[in-house]
RODO-2510 file (C-alpha; in nm, 4 decimals, decimal comma):
residues 526
     n   res          X          Y          Z
     1     m     4,3096    -1,8276   -15,3198
     2     l     4,1655    -1,4888   -15,2297
     3     l     4,4867    -1,3093   -15,2859
     4     k     4,5079    -1,4700   -15,6124
     5     t     4,1633    -1,3556   -15,7035
     6     l     4,2311    -0,9961   -15,5931
     7     e     4,5363    -0,9899   -15,7894
     8     v     4,3632    -1,1166   -16,0933
     9     n     4,0462    -0,8734   -16,0922
    10     p     4,1250    -0,5392   -15,9166
    11     s     3,8527    -0,3456   -16,0940
    12     s     3,5760    -0,5865   -15,9935
    13     i     3,6265    -0,4932   -15,6252
    14     l     3,6000    -0,1132   -15,6614
    15     v     3,2777    -0,1129   -15,8559
    16     p     3,0647    -0,2693   -15,5847
    17     i     3,2165    -0,0431   -15,3236
    18     i     3,1337     0,2648   -15,5178
    19     v     2,7838     0,1410   -15,5899
    20     g     2,7315     0,0821   -15,2176
    21     i     2,8531     0,4265   -15,1233
    22     v     2,6245     0,5873   -15,3782
    23     a     2,3317     0,3810   -15,2491
    24     l     2,4001     0,4907   -14,8924
    25     l     2,4158     0,8529   -14,9879
    26     a     2,0924     0,8227   -15,1862
    27     g     1,9147     0,6546   -14,8911
    28     f     2,0373     0,9179   -14,6508
    29     g     1,9142     1,1940   -14,8780
    30     l     1,5767     1,0329   -14,9182
    31     t     1,5457     0,9975   -14,5421
    32     i     1,6223     1,3633   -14,4846
    33     l     1,3694     1,4564   -14,7527
    34     v     1,0966     1,2422   -14,5975
    35     q     1,1608     1,3884   -14,2539
    36     f     1,1467     1,7378   -14,3909
    37     l     0,8147     1,6728   -14,5591
    38     r     0,6743     1,5199   -14,2416
    39     g     0,7849     1,8205   -14,0389
    40     q     0,6052     2,0536   -14,2774
    41     n     0,2814     1,8540   -14,2385
    42     a     0,3179     1,8365   -13,8625
    43     s     0,3665     2,2080   -13,8256
    44     k     0,0570     2,2700   -14,0346
    45     q    -0,1478     2,0297   -13,8186
    46     a    -0,0100     2,1811   -13,4975
    47     k    -0,1065     2,5291   -13,6095
    48     k    -0,4533     2,4017   -13,6936
    49     i    -0,4903     2,2322   -13,3550
    50     i    -0,3674     2,5424   -13,1744
    51     k    -0,6119     2,7569   -13,3638
    52     d    -0,9003     2,5181   -13,2849
    53     a    -0,8003     2,5153   -12,9180
    54     e    -0,7915     2,8960   -12,9086
    55     n    -1,1393     2,9082   -13,0635
    56     k    -1,2727     2,6564   -12,8110
    57     s    -1,1112     2,8361   -12,5190
    58     e    -1,2677     3,1658   -12,6291
    59     h    -1,6054     2,9906   -12,6547
    60     l    -1,5667     2,8297   -12,3114
    61     l    -1,4573     3,1577   -12,1604
    62     k    -1,7604     3,3369   -12,2981
    63     t    -1,9863     3,0525   -12,1768
    64     a    -1,8276     3,0629   -11,8279
    65     q    -1,8709     3,4386   -11,8125
    66     l    -2,2374     3,4038   -11,9019
    67     d    -2,2871     3,1252   -11,6399
    68     a    -2,1137     3,3337   -11,3763
    69     k    -2,3313     3,6318   -11,4491
    70     q    -2,6433     3,4105   -11,4350
    71     a    -2,5359     3,2579   -11,0998
    72     a    -2,4575     3,5972   -10,9555
    73     y    -2,7977     3,7219   -11,0655
    74     e    -2,9748     3,4236   -10,9031
    75     l    -2,7760     3,4673   -10,5809
    76     r    -2,8672     3,8308   -10,5692
    77     l    -3,2367     3,7448   -10,6142
    78     e    -3,2191     3,4865   -10,3310
    79     a    -3,0384     3,7313   -10,1053
    80     e    -3,2980     3,9978   -10,1721
    81     k    -3,5747     3,7433   -10,0988
    82     d    -3,4111     3,6417    -9,7671
    83     i    -3,3647     4,0022    -9,6696
    84     k    -3,7288     4,0696    -9,7421
    85     e    -3,8416     3,7687    -9,5305
    86     k    -3,6165     3,8754    -9,2434
    87     k    -3,7612     4,2243    -9,2604
    88     n    -4,1137     4,0780    -9,2461
    89     e    -4,0201     3,8617    -8,9445
    90     l    -3,8645     4,1578    -8,7697
    91     t    -4,1743     4,3600    -8,8386
    92     q    -4,3974     4,0861    -8,6943
    93     s    -4,1716     4,0508    -8,3885
    94     e    -4,1817     4,4234    -8,3319
    95     n    -4,5619     4,4149    -8,3542
    96     k    -4,5802     4,1288    -8,1028
    97     l    -4,3434     4,3042    -7,8651
    98     f    -4,5455     4,6181    -7,8939
    99     q    -4,8655     4,4288    -7,8189
   100     r    -4,7030     4,2599    -7,5192
   101     e    -4,5828     4,5918    -7,3891
   102     q    -4,9339     4,7252    -7,4175
   103     a    -5,0732     4,4182    -7,2372
   104     i    -4,8141     4,4544    -6,9606
   105     d    -4,8998     4,8187    -6,9253
   106     r    -5,2664     4,7299    -6,8940
   107     r    -5,1881     4,4626    -6,6323
   108     d    -4,9776     4,7090    -6,4394
   109     m    -5,2625     4,9506    -6,4346
   110     a    -5,5019     4,6762    -6,3206
   111     l    -5,2634     4,5641    -6,0450
   112     i    -5,2232     4,9160    -5,9262
   113     e    -5,6002     4,9506    -5,9100
   114     k    -5,6300     4,6182    -5,7215
   115     e    -5,3617     4,7219    -5,4746
   116     n    -5,5468     5,0429    -5,4112
   117     n    -5,8726     4,8517    -5,3611
   118     i    -5,6998     4,6041    -5,1281
   119     e    -5,5563     4,8831    -4,9209
   120     k    -5,9000     5,0380    -4,8914
   121     k    -6,0506     4,7016    -4,7960
   122     n    -5,7767     4,6429    -4,5392
   123     e    -5,8528     4,9733    -4,3830
   124     d    -6,2228     4,8832    -4,3727
   125     v    -6,1442     4,5401    -4,2246
   126     n    -5,9198     4,6909    -3,9588
   127     k    -6,1964     4,9319    -3,8670
   128     r    -6,4455     4,6441    -3,8437
   129     i    -6,2034     4,4371    -3,6332
   130     k    -6,1642     4,7239    -3,3916
   131     d    -6,5427     4,7650    -3,3768
   132     l    -6,5868     4,3924    -3,3159
   133     q    -6,3252     4,3949    -3,0425
   134     r    -6,5076     4,6773    -2,8707
   135     k    -6,8350     4,4911    -2,9093
   136     d    -6,6735     4,1685    -2,7758
   137     e    -6,5497     4,3543    -2,4735
   138     l    -6,8940     4,4960    -2,4125
   139     l    -7,0547     4,1549    -2,4631
   140     q    -6,8072     3,9881    -2,2290
   141     v    -6,8852     4,2442    -1,9641
   142     k    -7,2582     4,1835    -2,0130
   143     i    -7,2109     3,8041    -2,0129
   144     d    -7,0079     3,8206    -1,6924
   145     s    -7,2772     4,0302    -1,5297
   146     i    -7,5471     3,7871    -1,6514
   147     i    -7,3475     3,4871    -1,5239
   148     v    -7,3111     3,6547    -1,1844
   149     e    -7,6835     3,7184    -1,1721
   150     l    -7,7579     3,3564    -1,2820
   151     e    -7,5249     3,2187    -1,0155
   152     k    -7,7035     3,4301    -0,7546
   153     v    -8,0440     3,3122    -0,8748
   154     s    -7,9543     2,9389    -0,9145
   155     n    -7,7165     2,9154    -0,6190
   156     m    -7,4784     2,7186    -0,8507
   157     s    -7,1384     2,8025    -1,0013
   158     v    -7,0529     2,7750    -1,3711
   159     t    -6,8413     2,4622    -1,3131
   160     e    -7,1197     2,2954    -1,1224
   161     a    -7,3710     2,3844    -1,3919
   162     r    -7,1394     2,2486    -1,6630
   163     e    -7,0926     1,9214    -1,4760
   164     e    -7,4676     1,8897    -1,4303
   165     i    -7,5280     1,9443    -1,8019
   166     m    -7,2543     1,6946    -1,8955
   167     k    -7,4097     1,4310    -1,6717
   168     k    -7,7480     1,4792    -1,8356
   169     v    -7,5950     1,4692    -2,1840
   170     e    -7,3902     1,1595    -2,0993
   171     s    -7,6957     0,9839    -1,9590
   172     k    -7,8982     1,0687    -2,2680
   173     l    -7,6183     0,9679    -2,5076
   174     s    -7,5548     0,6396    -2,3257
   175     q    -7,9175     0,5473    -2,3820
   176     e    -7,8934     0,6367    -2,7493
   177     i    -7,5632     0,4499    -2,7896
   178     a    -7,7010     0,1400    -2,6230
   179     t    -8,0107     0,1536    -2,8450
   180     y    -7,7944     0,1956    -3,1559
   181     i    -7,5682    -0,0951    -3,0579
   182     k    -7,8668    -0,3210    -2,9919
   183     n    -8,0273    -0,2361    -3,3263
   184     k    -7,7025    -0,2935    -3,5164
   185     e    -7,6362    -0,6204    -3,3395
   186     d    -7,9872    -0,7398    -3,4204
   187     e    -7,9370    -0,6489    -3,7860
   188     a    -7,5982    -0,8218    -3,7955
   189     k    -7,7401    -1,1337    -3,6351
   190     e    -8,0278    -1,1460    -3,8808
   191     t    -7,8030    -1,1132    -4,1872
   192     c    -7,4866    -1,2930    -4,0797
   193     n    -7,5710    -1,5513    -3,8173
   194     a    -7,7364    -1,7981    -4,0528
   195     k    -7,4685    -1,7666    -4,3205
   196     a    -7,1827    -1,7962    -4,0695
   197     k    -7,3334    -2,1071    -3,9133
   198     e    -7,3831    -2,2612    -4,2538
   199     m    -7,0256    -2,1906    -4,3636
   200     l    -6,8611    -2,3058    -4,0422
   201     g    -7,0796    -2,6141    -4,0173
   202     m    -7,0008    -2,7143    -4,3727
   203     a    -6,6288    -2,6535    -4,3242
   204     i    -6,6121    -2,8519    -4,0013
   205     s    -6,8186    -3,1361    -4,1434
   206     k    -6,5673    -3,1821    -4,4233
   207     y    -6,2848    -3,2637    -4,1845
   208     a    -6,2564    -3,4525    -3,8571
   209     q    -5,9325    -3,4744    -3,6611
   210     e    -5,8316    -3,7207    -3,3944
   211     v    -5,7703    -3,6085    -3,0362
   212     t    -5,4009    -3,5694    -2,9514
   213     t    -5,2138    -3,5929    -2,6246
   214     e    -4,9279    -3,3916    -2,4928
   215     r    -4,5747    -3,5340    -2,5105
   216     t    -4,3040    -3,3423    -2,3334
   217     v    -4,0696    -3,6385    -2,2825
   218     s    -4,0118    -3,9734    -2,4507
   219     v    -4,0141    -4,2969    -2,2545
   220     v    -3,8193    -4,6042    -2,3689
   221     s    -3,9194    -4,9424    -2,2276
   222     l    -3,6483    -5,1854    -2,1196
   223     p    -3,6729    -5,5678    -2,1167
   224     n    -3,5196    -5,5740    -1,7664
   225     d    -3,3395    -5,3533    -1,5151
   226     e    -3,0060    -5,5099    -1,6061
   227     m    -3,0237    -5,3182    -1,9353
   228     k    -2,9915    -4,9912    -1,7411
   229     g    -2,6400    -5,0859    -1,6331
   230     r    -2,5423    -5,1800    -1,9866
   231     i    -2,6714    -4,8483    -2,1175
   232     i    -2,4754    -4,6606    -1,8496
   233     g    -2,1644    -4,8627    -1,9301
   234     r    -1,8358    -4,8924    -1,7498
   235     e    -1,7741    -4,5670    -1,5608
   236     g    -2,0657    -4,4159    -1,7539
   237     r    -1,8923    -4,4088    -2,0931
   238     n    -2,1947    -4,5401    -2,2856
   239     i    -2,4454    -4,2881    -2,1453
   240     r    -2,1968    -4,0028    -2,1909
   241     s    -2,1447    -4,1051    -2,5528
   242     l    -2,5223    -4,1227    -2,6060
   243     e    -2,5902    -3,7818    -2,4509
   244     q    -2,3024    -3,6218    -2,6420
   245     l    -2,4044    -3,7625    -2,9820
   246     l    -2,7805    -3,7155    -2,9345
   247     g    -2,7827    -3,3840    -2,7455
   248     v    -3,0421    -3,5074    -2,4942
   249     d    -3,0639    -3,5885    -2,1238
   250     l    -3,1154    -3,9536    -2,0337
   251     i    -3,2913    -3,9914    -1,6981
   252     i    -3,2315    -4,3300    -1,5382
   253     d    -3,4090    -4,3432    -1,2013
   254     d    -3,5752    -4,6031    -0,9806
   255     t    -3,8679    -4,6486    -1,2185
   256     p    -3,8500    -5,0142    -1,3204
   257     e    -3,7719    -5,1054    -1,6808
   258     v    -3,7987    -4,7450    -1,8089
   259     i    -3,5568    -4,4790    -1,9361
   260     t    -3,6802    -4,1216    -1,9835
   261     v    -3,5437    -3,9068    -2,2683
   262     s    -3,5709    -3,5324    -2,2002
   263     c    -3,4880    -3,2597    -2,4532
   264     f    -3,6329    -2,9283    -2,5694
   265     n    -3,5833    -3,0363    -2,9323
   266     p    -3,8506    -3,2929    -3,0304
   267     i    -3,6499    -3,4185    -3,3298
   268     r    -3,3461    -3,4952    -3,1142
   269     r    -3,5769    -3,6673    -2,8670
   270     e    -3,7198    -3,8869    -3,1451
   271     i    -3,3692    -3,9744    -3,2736
   272     a    -3,2671    -4,0650    -2,9185
   273     r    -3,5739    -4,2849    -2,8685
   274     r    -3,5106    -4,4747    -3,1909
   275     s    -3,1404    -4,5123    -3,1176
   276     l    -3,2082    -4,6574    -2,7712
   277     e    -3,4654    -4,9005    -2,9100
   278     y    -3,2169    -5,0223    -3,1743
   279     l    -2,9390    -5,0627    -2,9181
   280     i    -3,1647    -5,2491    -2,6748
   281     k    -3,2843    -5,4799    -2,9514
   282     d    -2,9317    -5,5381    -3,0845
   283     g    -2,7700    -5,5843    -2,7440
   284     r    -2,4304    -5,4486    -2,8532
   285     i    -2,3964    -5,1262    -2,6547
   286     q    -2,0542    -4,9653    -2,6942
   287     p    -1,9322    -4,6218    -2,8199
   288     g    -1,8471    -4,7464    -3,1689
   289     r    -2,1822    -4,9171    -3,2160
   290     i    -2,3621    -4,6167    -3,0640
   291     e    -2,2245    -4,3879    -3,3369
   292     e    -2,3480    -4,6230    -3,6111
   293     v    -2,6949    -4,6539    -3,4588
   294     v    -2,7294    -4,2770    -3,4053
   295     e    -2,6395    -4,2074    -3,7700
   296     k    -2,8908    -4,4690    -3,8824
   297     a    -3,1642    -4,3171    -3,6618
   298     k    -3,0888    -3,9685    -3,7958
   299     g    -3,1241    -4,0953    -4,1523
   300     e    -3,4568    -4,2598    -4,0735
   301     v    -3,5930    -3,9468    -3,9064
   302     d    -3,4837    -3,7368    -4,2053
   303     e    -3,6684    -3,9767    -4,4351
   304     i    -3,9788    -3,9543    -4,2145
   305     i    -3,9624    -3,5732    -4,2218
   306     t    -3,9275    -3,5650    -4,6001
   307     a    -4,2110    -3,8134    -4,6492
   308     a    -4,4376    -3,6233    -4,4060
   309     g    -4,3862    -3,2928    -4,5894
   310     q    -4,4558    -3,4493    -4,9283
   311     e    -4,7571    -3,6352    -4,7916
   312     a    -4,9070    -3,3119    -4,6535
   313     a    -4,8662    -3,1361    -4,9894
   314     f    -5,0119    -3,4343    -5,1761
   315     k    -5,3013    -3,4706    -4,9330
   316     l    -5,3960    -3,1050    -4,9752
   317     g    -5,3255    -3,0992    -5,3499
   318     l    -5,0672    -2,8195    -5,3278
   319     p    -4,8116    -2,8174    -5,6113
   320     r    -4,4948    -2,6126    -5,6480
   321     i    -4,3939    -2,5881    -5,2803
   322     s    -4,0217    -2,5614    -5,2182
   323     k    -3,8584    -2,8864    -5,1063
   324     e    -3,6785    -2,7026    -4,8272
   325     l    -4,0104    -2,5606    -4,7050
   326     l    -4,1669    -2,9082    -4,7131
   327     q    -3,8804    -3,0250    -4,4905
   328     y    -3,9942    -2,7696    -4,2299
   329     v    -4,3533    -2,8927    -4,2690
   330     g    -4,2365    -3,2500    -4,2042
   331     r    -4,0498    -3,1379    -3,8893
   332     l    -4,3839    -3,0273    -3,7444
   333     k    -4,4736    -3,3971    -3,7145
   334     f    -4,2577    -3,4119    -3,4021
   335     r    -4,3800    -3,0840    -3,2516
   336     t    -4,6798    -3,0408    -3,0177
   337     s    -4,8527    -2,7274    -2,8874
   338     y    -5,0719    -2,7572    -2,5789
   339     g    -5,0784    -3,1315    -2,6454
   340     q    -5,1937    -3,0876    -3,0066
   341     n    -4,9682    -3,2188    -3,2832
   342     v    -4,8712    -2,9149    -3,4932
   343     y    -4,8394    -3,1184    -3,8155
   344     e    -5,1959    -3,2505    -3,7883
   345     h    -5,3162    -2,9095    -3,6696
   346     s    -5,1631    -2,7413    -3,9772
   347     i    -5,3310    -2,9884    -4,2148
   348     e    -5,6609    -2,9444    -4,0320
   349     t    -5,6330    -2,5651    -4,0505
   350     a    -5,5526    -2,5874    -4,4217
   351     m    -5,8591    -2,8001    -4,4922
   352     l    -6,0901    -2,5761    -4,2875
   353     a    -5,9558    -2,2612    -4,4551
   354     g    -5,9877    -2,4216    -4,7987
   355     a    -6,3479    -2,5263    -4,7308
   356     m    -6,4455    -2,1760    -4,6184
   357     a    -6,2639    -2,0196    -4,9157
   358     a    -6,4545    -2,2476    -5,1527
   359     e    -6,7850    -2,1369    -4,9965
   360     l    -6,6884    -1,7716    -5,0481
   361     g    -6,5703    -1,8244    -5,4054
   362     l    -6,2039    -1,7521    -5,3231
   363     d    -5,8860    -1,9330    -5,4265
   364     q    -5,9181    -2,2630    -5,2382
   365     s    -5,5627    -2,3773    -5,3164
   366     l    -5,4130    -2,0509    -5,1894
   367     a    -5,6187    -2,0707    -4,8692
   368     k    -5,4969    -2,4293    -4,8088
   369     r    -5,1380    -2,3176    -4,8705
   370     a    -5,1688    -2,0363    -4,6158
   371     g    -5,3353    -2,2688    -4,3636
   372     l    -5,0643    -2,5344    -4,3979
   373     l    -4,7795    -2,2837    -4,3521
   374     h    -4,9354    -2,0605    -4,0834
   375     d    -4,7413    -2,2345    -3,8003
   376     i    -4,4288    -2,3210    -4,0035
   377     g    -4,2170    -2,1162    -3,7619
   378     k    -4,2813    -2,3728    -3,4866
   379     a    -4,0573    -2,6170    -3,6744
   380     v    -3,7484    -2,4142    -3,5755
   381     d    -3,8619    -2,1706    -3,3045
   382     f    -3,6511    -2,3666    -3,0531
   383     e    -3,3419    -2,3145    -3,2720
   384     m    -3,3832    -1,9514    -3,3928
   385     d    -3,4514    -1,6226    -3,2149
   386     g    -3,7991    -1,4723    -3,2387
   387     s    -4,1567    -1,5899    -3,2087
   388     h    -4,2916    -1,8608    -3,4368
   389     v    -4,4885    -1,5900    -3,6222
   390     e    -4,1740    -1,3877    -3,7022
   391     i    -3,9715    -1,6975    -3,7946
   392     g    -4,2524    -1,8319    -4,0140
   393     a    -4,2831    -1,5009    -4,2018
   394     r    -3,9064    -1,4974    -4,2637
   395     l    -3,9117    -1,8539    -4,3978
   396     a    -4,2076    -1,7781    -4,6268
   397     k    -4,0302    -1,4708    -4,7675
   398     k    -3,7059    -1,6659    -4,8090
   399     y    -3,8700    -1,9355    -5,0213
   400     g    -4,0780    -1,6950    -5,2338
   401     e    -4,4273    -1,7567    -5,0969
   402     p    -4,7106    -1,5223    -5,2126
   403     e    -4,7922    -1,2093    -5,0144
   404     v    -5,1257    -1,3601    -4,9069
   405     v    -4,9470    -1,6513    -4,7374
   406     i    -4,6974    -1,4204    -4,5658
   407     n    -4,9752    -1,1952    -4,4353
   408     a    -5,1734    -1,4977    -4,3134
   409     i    -4,8702    -1,6159    -4,1144
   410     e    -4,8093    -1,2699    -3,9666
   411     s    -5,1733    -1,2005    -3,8772
   412     h    -5,3048    -1,5383    -3,7537
   413     h    -5,2390    -1,4296    -3,3925
   414     g    -5,3265    -1,0620    -3,4504
   415     d    -4,9649    -0,9374    -3,4521
   416     v    -5,0292    -0,7411    -3,7735
   417     p    -5,3576    -0,6461    -3,9451
   418     a    -5,5037    -0,8941    -4,1934
   419     k    -5,4866    -0,7462    -4,5447
   420     f    -5,6690    -1,0262    -4,7269
   421     v    -5,9892    -1,2235    -4,6733
   422     i    -5,7869    -1,5472    -4,6813
   423     s    -5,5850    -1,4210    -4,3836
   424     n    -5,9078    -1,3870    -4,1843
   425     l    -6,0128    -1,7364    -4,2934
   426     v    -5,6816    -1,8836    -4,1759
   427     q    -5,7215    -1,7069    -3,8423
   428     a    -6,0736    -1,8496    -3,8032
   429     a    -5,9621    -2,1985    -3,9100
   430     d    -5,6704    -2,1878    -3,6643
   431     t    -5,9109    -2,0956    -3,3834
   432     l    -6,1567    -2,3713    -3,4808
   433     s    -5,8837    -2,6345    -3,4942
   434     a    -5,7409    -2,5328    -3,1556
   435     a    -6,0728    -2,4765    -2,9750
   436     r    -6,2568    -2,7942    -3,0684
   437     p    -6,3151    -3,0332    -2,7750
   438     g    -6,0116    -3,2484    -2,6971
   439     a    -5,7798    -3,0659    -2,9363
   440     r    -5,5567    -2,9127    -2,6719
   441     s    -5,4737    -2,9740    -2,3095
   442     e    -5,3685    -2,7308    -2,0420
   443     t    -5,2525    -2,7633    -1,6837
   444     l    -5,5005    -2,7339    -1,3985
   445     e    -5,3188    -2,4290    -1,2608
   446     n    -5,3444    -2,2371    -1,5885
   447     y    -5,7074    -2,3373    -1,6219
   448     v    -5,7987    -2,2101    -1,2742
   449     k    -5,6098    -1,8841    -1,3271
   450     r    -5,7893    -1,8232    -1,6562
   451     i    -6,1307    -1,8842    -1,4981
   452     e    -6,0516    -1,6498    -1,2076
   453     q    -5,9238    -1,3765    -1,4404
   454     l    -6,2365    -1,4054    -1,6517
   455     e    -6,4670    -1,3625    -1,3523
   456     e    -6,2611    -1,0726    -1,2110
   457     i    -6,2820    -0,8829    -1,5405
   458     c    -6,6603    -0,9105    -1,5358
   459     k    -6,6857    -0,7982    -1,1730
   460     s    -6,4710    -0,4877    -1,2414
   461     f    -6,7636    -0,3124    -1,4161
   462     e    -7,0039    -0,0947    -1,2224
   463     g    -7,3491    -0,2431    -1,1706
   464     v    -7,2323    -0,6092    -1,1805
   465     s    -7,3404    -0,8138    -0,8799
   466     s    -7,1742    -1,1471    -0,9677
   467     s    -7,0259    -1,3466    -1,2562
   468     f    -6,9854    -1,7165    -1,3285
   469     a    -6,7564    -1,8849    -1,5819
   470     i    -6,9110    -2,2034    -1,7236
   471     q    -6,8372    -2,4582    -1,9973
   472     s    -6,4635    -2,4708    -1,9160
   473     g    -6,4333    -2,0960    -1,9519
   474     r    -6,5948    -2,0767    -2,2932
   475     e    -6,8937    -1,8824    -2,1556
   476     v    -6,9355    -1,6312    -1,8766
   477     r    -7,2683    -1,5229    -1,7271
   478     v    -7,2859    -1,1808    -1,5666
   479     m    -7,5580    -1,0896    -1,3159
   480     v    -7,6309    -0,7155    -1,2959
   481     i    -7,8165    -0,4986    -1,0435
   482     p    -8,1483    -0,4079    -1,2147
   483     e    -8,1725    -0,0710    -1,0402
   484     k    -7,8388     0,0396    -1,1918
   485     i    -7,8425    -0,1331    -1,5324
   486     d    -8,1476    -0,1212    -1,7581
   487     d    -8,2170    -0,3376    -2,0622
   488     l    -8,0393    -0,1112    -2,3116
   489     q    -7,7360    -0,0625    -2,0897
   490     a    -7,7090    -0,4423    -2,0598
   491     f    -7,6215    -0,4635    -2,4319
   492     k    -7,3518    -0,1994    -2,3931
   493     l    -7,2130    -0,3732    -2,0843
   494     a    -7,1838    -0,7046    -2,2721
   495     r    -6,9934    -0,5312    -2,5491
   496     d    -6,7577    -0,3555    -2,3045
   497     i    -6,6864    -0,6837    -2,1220
   498     r    -6,6137    -0,8572    -2,4516
   499     e    -6,3643    -0,5857    -2,5548
   500     k    -6,1853    -0,6005    -2,2193
   501     i    -6,1574    -0,9799    -2,2352
   502     e    -6,0102    -0,9587    -2,5871
   503     n    -5,7551    -0,6950    -2,4813
   504     e    -5,6417    -0,8445    -2,1488
   505     m    -5,6711    -1,2238    -2,1818
   506     t    -5,5068    -1,4962    -2,3904
   507     y    -5,7344    -1,7924    -2,4530
   508     p    -5,8058    -2,0577    -2,7163
   509     g    -6,1312    -2,0419    -2,9096
   510     q    -6,4128    -1,8035    -2,8171
   511     i    -6,5773    -1,6815    -2,4983
   512     k    -6,9490    -1,6069    -2,4938
   513     v    -7,0560    -1,3173    -2,2694
   514     s    -7,4160    -1,3309    -2,1374
   515     v    -7,5458    -1,0357    -1,9317
   516     i    -7,8526    -1,1305    -1,7247
   517     r    -8,0835    -0,8655    -1,5757
   518     e    -8,3733    -0,9782    -1,3604
   519     y    -8,6014    -0,7427    -1,1729
   520     r    -8,8171    -0,8758    -0,8916
   521     a    -9,0881    -0,6761    -0,7138
   522     i    -9,1244    -0,8259    -0,3636
   523     e    -9,3761    -0,7288    -0,0971
   524     t    -9,4464    -0,8963     0,2360
   525     a    -9,7991    -0,9185     0,3676
   526     k    -9,8287    -0,8761     0,7414
***
């Protein structure tokens, strides 16, 4: 169909083609024209922009030049100002240095003058020393000649004269010293005796303690002598097991129906006593049963110790004491000293110290605490090295006790000085508790030795004719020769005897020294 059409209208095809070509050429020409016109406008605008930029750059350059000149001018002014200030400072420093140099020069001149004056004075002093030495030599010669003449006149040497003068001076001073001591003692008695009696009486009246007895061994009663054989066991196996587990010595002798338990440790002795009583009551005595009973007795004793420590703290109203320290307090329940139970003695000392502290307005609770713990070392002094004072101080430090308590423990026997008033109160309370009638017991041999030593100390002083210890050694009466000891010297003698007793003897309580001087004028009528 198309071929047919082309064949039919050949001219109709060429016309559109030509028209299209013409249109393309016209469009291309218009495009070139538009671009040319735009380029002309753009070049004009670019020239204008370039010209404006050149004008602005010239303006900025001029402005920058002006700013730079202004900044340079300001910097120059500041530099000139700094230079001027530095010059002023240098000028002031130079003036100060100059003034110091002048002052140093003046001091040098003054020192030179002083040195010259000192040299002159030294020369004068040396001259005077030489003159004095010459004068001393002359005086010594004169004194020697005078002494020789005095010796010839008095028929006595210098040594003899000196001894004679010293005797007279000593005699005169002894009289004055004795008078002074008597006056001071009278004053002290007037001011302190009444108050001390009041305080001690009130303290003692607030507490009364039962009399204790000494216990060095424990005795266990038996229902019959047959029980001794059962306790010994076959070939001694039961008694060996008991002694090994308990750490004590069991003494089975001819005493009927009695076994004696001996041990240095009072707690082991108490455990042994309880164990034997349980075994005797139970009747089953064999190694296996012995172990069970011993463990049971140990538990009971531990409970008693714990309860005793807590009871002491509660009784005295002392809070915040370490549980471990209360265990040591409870152990004192099984410890005695000179027949006095240490647990009861500690409570008694605490109450006495607290009563005296209350009278003086001091801390009553702290005084009770120090009194309760003053003998705490006795709870373990048979297990640890050292005295009970040293052990007690270590325990108090270990469990954080106050310094007052530690000092009271260390000083209650005078091992160290007492730093606090409460320490002195504990020492006094300890003495009162130990010295009261019936508190402690001692052997007859020790008692006799103490009485003899007390009388010998009194007789060792010159002018003493005889001495007698009375009231179980709590008082000594000294008879003096009236021709050798006068009334004033009697006071001094009593004081000297007291000091010697305190330094050389160990005794409970106090010893009263009474010096008795009696002068009798006797004539016989014939």
